[in-house]
Each structure stands twice: as structure tokens, then as C-alpha cells.
C-alpha positions as CSV (number, residue, x, y, z in Angstrom):
1,M,26.0,-10.3,-16.9
2,T,27.6,-8.9,-20.1
3,W,30.2,-6.3,-20.5
4,A,27.5,-4.0,-21.9
5,D,25.7,-4.2,-18.5
6,I,28.9,-3.2,-16.8
7,E,29.5,-0.3,-19.2
8,M,26.0,1.0,-18.6
9,N,26.6,1.0,-14.8
10,W,30.3,1.9,-14.9
11,D,30.1,4.4,-12.1
12,A,28.9,1.7,-9.8
13,F,31.4,-0.9,-10.9
14,A,34.6,1.1,-11.3
15,P,35.1,1.4,-7.5
16,Q,34.7,-2.3,-7.3
17,L,37.5,-2.8,-9.8
18,Q,39.7,-0.4,-7.7
19,D,38.9,-2.4,-4.6
20,R,39.5,-5.7,-6.2
21,W,42.7,-4.7,-8.0
22,G,44.3,-1.9,-6.0
23,R,47.2,-1.6,-8.3
24,L,45.0,-0.4,-11.2
25,T,45.5,3.3,-11.9
26,D,42.9,5.8,-13.1
27,N,44.3,5.4,-16.6
28,D,43.9,1.6,-16.3
29,L,40.2,2.1,-15.2
30,K,39.7,4.4,-18.2
31,A,41.2,1.7,-20.5
32,A,39.2,-1.1,-18.8
33,R,36.0,0.7,-19.6
34,E,36.6,-0.2,-23.3
35,G,36.0,-3.9,-22.6
36,R,36.9,-7.1,-20.8
37,D,40.0,-7.6,-22.9
38,E,41.4,-4.2,-21.9
39,L,40.7,-5.0,-18.2
40,L,42.4,-8.3,-18.7
41,N,45.5,-6.6,-20.1
42,C,45.6,-4.1,-17.3
43,V,45.4,-6.8,-14.7
44,M,48.1,-8.9,-16.5
45,R,50.4,-5.9,-16.7
46,R,49.9,-4.6,-13.1
47,Y,50.1,-8.0,-11.4
48,R,52.5,-9.6,-13.8
49,I,50.4,-12.7,-14.2
50,D,49.7,-14.8,-17.3
51,A,46.5,-14.4,-19.4
52,E,44.9,-17.6,-18.1
53,I,45.1,-16.6,-14.5
54,A,44.1,-13.0,-15.2
55,A,41.1,-14.2,-17.2
56,R,40.0,-16.4,-14.3
57,H,40.2,-13.4,-11.9
58,V,38.4,-11.1,-14.3
59,D,35.6,-13.6,-15.0
60,D,35.2,-14.2,-11.2
61,W,34.8,-10.5,-10.8
62,I,32.2,-10.3,-13.6
63,N,30.3,-13.1,-11.9
64,S,30.5,-11.3,-8.5
65,A,29.4,-8.1,-10.2
66,S,26.4,-9.9,-11.5
67,E,25.5,-11.1,-8.0
68,F,25.9,-7.6,-6.7
69,S,23.5,-6.3,-9.4
70,M,20.9,-8.9,-8.5
71,I,21.1,-7.9,-4.8
72,V,20.8,-4.2,-5.6
73,A,17.8,-4.9,-7.9
74,G,16.2,-7.0,-5.2
75,M,16.7,-4.2,-2.6
76,R,15.2,-1.7,-5.0
77,G,12.2,-4.0,-5.5
78,E,11.7,-4.4,-1.7
79,A,11.9,-0.6,-1.3
80,A,9.3,-0.1,-4.0
81,E,7.0,-2.6,-2.4
82,G,7.3,-0.9,1.0
83,E,6.5,2.4,-0.6
84,R,3.4,1.0,-2.2
85,A,2.3,-0.7,1.0
86,G,2.7,2.5,3.0
87,A,0.7,4.6,0.5
């Protein structure tokens, strides 16, 4: 998953960011929408951790967001198949 994918689906992913990093403020979330580096800076600042650790956490979240997207896409596909089968 790329950051562009996250940006396109920001409304779905922003709550996940808030759940993952509860110290992020609304302003942090607005800044994070600009890109991975901004999210990284917000995480570093709020949690007072170094760039390497923050990058690992952010990249782990991006990977988990990718898995979430695949699950949702699969669920949508199953629903569409069920609708076609019931028609």
C-alpha cells in the first residue's frame, strides 16, 4: 500500500491512526494527511522516540492498513457475489 492509497481513503484510516497513537491530536492528524514523513514527525514528537523507532512503528501501521484494505475488499467481493447469487 502506498501513501496515496491511504490519502484516498483517509476517512477510513484516520480513526485507525487515532486508535494506534492515542496521543495524536486533531492537528497532528491534519498534518499527517500530508504524508508519511509528517506522520513520522508527529509520532516522534508526541511519543518522544527517535526516528528509527518511529519509522518502524509507522511502517508497521502502513502494512497493517494494507491488510485491513485487503480484508475489506474481500468482504465487498463476497457481498457482491451473494447479491448476484440471490438475484
